[in-house]
Structure formats: structure tokens, C-alpha cells
Backbone bond lengths (Angstrom), bond angles and torsions (degrees), N, CA, C in turn:
res aa  C-N    CA-C-N  psi(-1)  N-CA   C-N-CA  omega(-1)  CA-C   N-CA-C  phi
1 M - - - 1.456 - - 1.517 110.21 -
2 S 1.312 115.03 154.54 1.453 122.56 -173.90 1.528 111.86 -103.08
3 I 1.320 115.51 156.20 1.464 122.09 174.11 1.530 110.40 -60.40
4 D 1.323 117.12 -22.15 1.462 121.41 179.93 1.525 112.46 -64.33
5 L 1.321 117.55 -15.62 1.464 121.46 179.61 1.528 112.28 -84.77
6 I 1.335 117.64 -10.03 1.465 121.17 176.86 1.527 107.78 -72.86
7 R 1.321 116.79 128.92 1.466 121.79 -176.93 1.522 110.34 -117.71
8 T 1.299 117.23 142.89 1.459 122.31 174.92 1.523 108.84 -91.93
9 L 1.326 116.59 146.83 1.456 122.04 177.98 1.523 107.75 -98.75
10 D 1.324 115.85 78.47 1.462 120.51 -176.64 1.520 110.10 -152.06
11 D 1.323 116.56 -170.87 1.455 120.18 -175.49 1.533 114.15 -85.65
12 R 1.337 117.00 14.86 1.466 119.79 174.39 1.529 111.60 -83.60
13 N 1.339 116.57 -8.90 1.461 120.76 176.53 1.525 108.67 -85.41
14 A 1.322 116.43 164.07 1.472 120.75 -177.84 1.532 110.38 -62.85
15 P 1.334 117.64 130.62 1.468 120.47 179.49 1.527 111.35 -76.27
16 G 1.315 114.57 151.09 1.456 121.30 175.08 1.519 109.00 -148.11
17 T 1.314 116.52 151.46 1.454 121.08 178.69 1.517 108.74 -116.11
18 P 1.341 117.79 118.22 1.462 119.43 178.02 1.531 111.05 -58.28
19 D 1.313 115.87 144.37 1.457 122.42 179.10 1.524 109.44 -72.10
20 P 1.345 118.64 124.91 1.469 119.94 177.83 1.530 113.05 -55.46
21 A 1.320 117.77 -24.68 1.466 121.16 178.20 1.534 111.82 -67.31
22 D 1.342 117.66 -15.52 1.464 121.22 177.07 1.525 111.77 -73.10
23 Y 1.334 117.33 -13.42 1.456 122.55 -178.58 1.523 110.07 -103.77
24 D 1.314 116.96 159.56 1.462 121.45 176.92 1.520 111.34 -85.13
25 G 1.315 117.56 -10.50 1.461 122.80 176.43 1.511 109.67 -172.69
26 V 1.329 116.41 143.64 1.466 122.28 -179.48 1.526 107.87 -136.31
27 S 1.337 117.02 133.31 1.467 120.60 178.79 1.524 109.98 -76.85
28 P 1.335 116.70 156.72 1.469 120.07 175.20 1.530 109.64 -58.78
29 G 1.309 115.92 139.45 1.456 120.15 177.74 1.517 115.33 82.48
30 W 1.340 117.63 -0.75 1.467 120.05 -179.87 1.516 109.64 -59.37
31 S 1.316 116.23 133.91 1.460 121.48 179.59 1.522 108.44 -147.75
32 E 1.323 115.62 132.60 1.461 120.37 176.74 1.515 109.72 -150.78
33 T 1.327 115.42 154.87 1.456 121.87 176.19 1.522 107.92 -137.09
34 E 1.329 115.63 132.10 1.464 122.42 175.03 1.519 108.98 -106.79
35 F 1.311 115.17 143.31 1.459 122.18 173.79 1.530 105.50 -122.45
36 R 1.328 116.47 87.25 1.462 120.30 -176.40 1.514 110.67 -72.04
37 A 1.321 115.42 126.02 1.457 121.63 -179.51 1.522 111.48 -91.18
38 F 1.346 116.45 -28.18 1.461 119.63 179.94 1.518 110.17 -156.48
39 E 1.320 114.77 156.09 1.456 122.99 172.72 1.520 106.38 -138.54
40 L 1.322 115.97 131.82 1.455 121.52 -177.78 1.529 110.66 -99.87
41 A 1.323 116.23 161.95 1.462 121.87 -176.32 1.529 112.56 -55.35
42 G 1.307 119.55 -35.87 1.460 122.10 -177.83 1.523 114.19 -81.33
43 G 1.339 117.49 3.31 1.450 120.73 177.96 1.519 114.58 98.52
44 S 1.317 118.64 -5.13 1.467 120.81 176.33 1.528 108.77 -73.34
45 F 1.339 116.57 154.58 1.455 120.40 -178.70 1.524 109.10 -157.63
46 G 1.315 116.07 169.30 1.459 120.15 178.39 1.502 110.98 -159.01
47 G 1.320 114.60 165.97 1.447 119.31 179.47 1.505 112.75 168.19
48 Y 1.301 113.46 -142.53 1.459 123.55 -172.93 1.521 106.65 -127.82
49 W 1.330 117.51 145.48 1.464 122.68 -174.91 1.513 110.00 -137.45
50 R 1.341 115.69 143.80 1.467 122.70 172.71 1.517 108.22 -128.45
51 G 1.331 116.74 140.10 1.451 119.71 178.79 1.515 112.17 -142.96
52 A 1.334 114.65 149.01 1.461 122.51 175.19 1.517 108.45 -97.79
53 P 1.327 118.43 162.34 1.458 120.69 179.47 1.532 112.03 -54.38
54 G 1.312 114.20 136.76 1.453 122.56 -178.81 1.518 108.15 154.34
55 E 1.330 116.17 -171.05 1.460 118.56 -178.44 1.517 111.58 -152.53
56 V 1.331 114.08 156.93 1.463 122.30 172.71 1.523 107.82 -128.26
57 Y 1.316 115.16 151.91 1.466 121.55 -179.22 1.527 108.99 -116.70
58 F 1.345 115.24 139.39 1.460 122.20 177.64 1.519 109.82 -126.05
59 K 1.325 116.77 130.62 1.469 120.39 169.39 1.522 108.90 -74.95
60 A 1.334 116.39 -29.82 1.468 122.12 176.39 1.527 108.47 -155.40
61 W 1.347 116.34 113.62 1.470 121.16 177.15 1.518 106.87 -54.08
62 P 1.340 119.39 132.18 1.466 120.92 -168.92 1.529 117.06 -77.79
63 Y 1.319 118.26 -9.93 1.464 121.32 -177.27 1.523 108.39 -159.60
64 D 1.332 116.42 166.63 1.462 120.85 169.83 1.525 106.06 -75.21
65 E 1.329 116.80 134.87 1.463 119.14 -178.49 1.526 110.57 -133.44
66 I 1.320 114.21 135.27 1.461 122.01 173.12 1.521 106.30 -109.36
67 C 1.328 116.66 126.26 1.461 122.83 -176.69 1.519 110.21 -122.58
68 V 1.321 116.00 143.93 1.460 122.72 169.69 1.523 106.45 -129.77
69 V 1.332 117.15 112.04 1.460 121.93 -179.90 1.526 107.83 -75.99
70 T 1.336 116.21 126.23 1.464 119.70 -179.77 1.526 112.25 -99.86
71 C 1.342 116.67 -25.21 1.467 120.17 172.66 1.522 108.62 -161.62
72 G 1.311 115.15 156.43 1.453 120.86 179.84 1.515 112.95 90.54
73 R 1.322 115.73 -161.14 1.464 121.93 -176.77 1.525 108.89 -149.83
74 V 1.350 114.86 132.75 1.461 121.97 177.95 1.523 108.86 -131.00
75 A 1.332 115.75 165.03 1.460 120.56 176.40 1.521 108.65 -139.65
76 L 1.313 114.94 152.37 1.458 122.46 169.90 1.515 106.72 -118.45
77 E 1.324 115.49 135.32 1.462 120.59 178.91 1.529 107.65 -129.56
78 D 1.339 116.48 126.72 1.461 118.65 -178.60 1.520 111.15 -81.81
79 H 1.322 116.72 175.13 1.468 122.00 -175.82 1.528 112.95 -65.36
80 Q 1.341 117.49 -12.61 1.463 121.68 176.73 1.531 112.17 -95.54
81 G 1.343 116.37 1.74 1.461 120.35 178.55 1.515 114.51 88.37
82 R 1.343 117.94 3.39 1.473 119.82 177.00 1.523 108.29 -78.17
83 R 1.330 115.76 141.36 1.459 121.03 -168.27 1.518 111.96 -133.76
84 R 1.350 114.76 144.20 1.466 122.00 171.41 1.512 108.03 -132.40
85 E 1.337 116.03 138.61 1.462 121.37 179.21 1.520 110.08 -112.30
86 F 1.354 114.91 149.04 1.456 121.62 -177.54 1.521 109.20 -136.90
87 G 1.331 115.76 134.60 1.457 121.59 178.16 1.509 111.34 -118.71
88 A 1.315 115.80 -174.12 1.460 122.65 -177.72 1.528 111.03 -50.71
89 G 1.321 115.30 131.08 1.460 121.70 179.83 1.518 113.76 93.82
90 A 1.319 118.36 -15.13 1.464 121.24 -179.29 1.529 109.98 -75.97
91 A 1.310 114.95 137.85 1.462 122.01 175.11 1.524 106.69 -121.28
92 F 1.332 117.28 136.89 1.460 120.51 -178.49 1.517 111.16 -153.15
93 Y 1.318 114.72 165.16 1.463 123.61 -177.11 1.522 108.89 -120.61
94 I 1.336 117.16 133.37 1.464 123.15 175.31 1.527 106.68 -114.28
95 P 1.331 119.15 119.55 1.465 119.79 -179.17 1.535 112.08 -77.63
96 A 1.320 115.49 147.25 1.470 120.65 173.06 1.522 107.72 -55.33
97 G 1.324 116.09 139.02 1.454 121.05 179.25 1.512 114.61 94.54
98 F 1.341 118.46 -8.45 1.465 121.33 177.86 1.530 109.20 -55.30
99 E 1.327 117.12 130.84 1.465 121.20 176.57 1.516 108.72 -107.66
100 G 1.307 115.68 123.05 1.451 119.12 179.06 1.508 112.17 162.31
101 R 1.337 114.67 -155.68 1.459 121.38 -175.13 1.521 111.45 -121.17
102 W 1.330 115.15 140.89 1.462 123.17 166.26 1.515 104.31 -97.83
103 I 1.325 116.62 123.15 1.464 121.41 -177.59 1.527 108.15 -119.92
104 T 1.314 116.21 119.65 1.459 120.71 174.68 1.526 106.10 -92.43
105 L 1.323 115.92 110.61 1.468 122.03 -174.12 1.524 112.79 -79.87
106 E 1.325 115.92 -31.23 1.464 121.92 177.86 1.517 106.97 -151.59
107 E 1.318 117.07 165.71 1.470 119.54 177.39 1.523 107.77 -44.32
108 S 1.332 116.86 126.22 1.466 120.64 -173.54 1.521 111.29 -139.08
109 E 1.321 114.92 159.51 1.460 122.60 176.28 1.523 108.04 -139.76
110 K 1.337 115.65 149.91 1.458 120.22 177.58 1.513 110.05 -151.57
111 H 1.316 115.39 156.86 1.455 123.69 165.67 1.528 104.57 -99.22
112 F 1.323 117.04 144.12 1.461 118.70 -177.33 1.521 112.08 -148.54
113 I 1.317 114.39 154.88 1.462 122.66 170.82 1.518 106.27 -132.19
114 A 1.331 115.87 122.96 1.464 123.10 179.71 1.533 107.43 -106.11
115 I 1.330 115.77 120.00 1.464 121.16 -175.65 1.517 109.23 -110.50
116 Q 1.324 116.12 115.50 1.454 120.50 179.40 1.532 109.13 -70.10
117 P 1.329 116.26 139.70 1.472 119.53 178.26 1.531 110.71 -60.47
118 V 1.310 116.05 143.91 1.450 122.26 177.47 1.516 107.80 -83.76
119 V 1.319 116.35 127.33 1.464 121.08 178.48 1.516 107.25 -97.42
120 S 1.328 115.70 121.24 1.473 119.38 178.64 1.524 108.96 -103.54
121 L 1.292 115.59 145.42 1.478 121.17 -179.51 1.512 111.26 -97.58
């Protein structure tokens, strides 16, 4: 394999905007951009993300996700209203199936890896 296969997790990758229909709810003014650095055969992917203040709601988070906030502040709130906030330098894991809201409190950026669940037969 070549060094050319090494990818950076930053905004030098092609930008994309997730479809609001992928969420169970989106607040007015919600805005985000993903810069996917890689996608694997099983559907897992990773990259860099930017978001403006707002929130999205999930009945079930679609994958396991590891996040590292590089700037700004975000919060996760579960379906019972319990909340955790994360700022620059925080690293955290969101399990597939999490029900709740992702809240971007201020302009924020993160590095992320989304791991699709393994389906066993």
C-alpha cells in the first residue's frame, strides 16, 4: 500500500451536507457540513464536521460514533432529559441506538469515526 492512502480528517476533503430527512427532527436554522475522509466496505466512515447552533433528534443513533470536539461546545440530551456537554478537547463515544438530541450550542467542529454495527447471521 502507498502513502497516498493516508487521509487527513479535516476540511480538505470534499464537503457534504447530511440530508435533514436522515434525522427524526431538525431545529430551525440547523446547519452542518461533513468532510468525509474515508468510507469502508461495511459502511463505516470518518472525517471532520462543522456545525452551527441548532439541534437534531434521533429515535435511534444510527451507528457507534467516536467524537473529538476541536472547537466550540455541543451537548447530548437523552429521551429522559438528562444532558451532558462537551467542549474543545473532549472525546466521547455515542452508542448505536441512543435516543435523544444532539445540540450544537455554538459554532463547533469535531473529528469523528462512525462505526456501522456488525450484523451476524
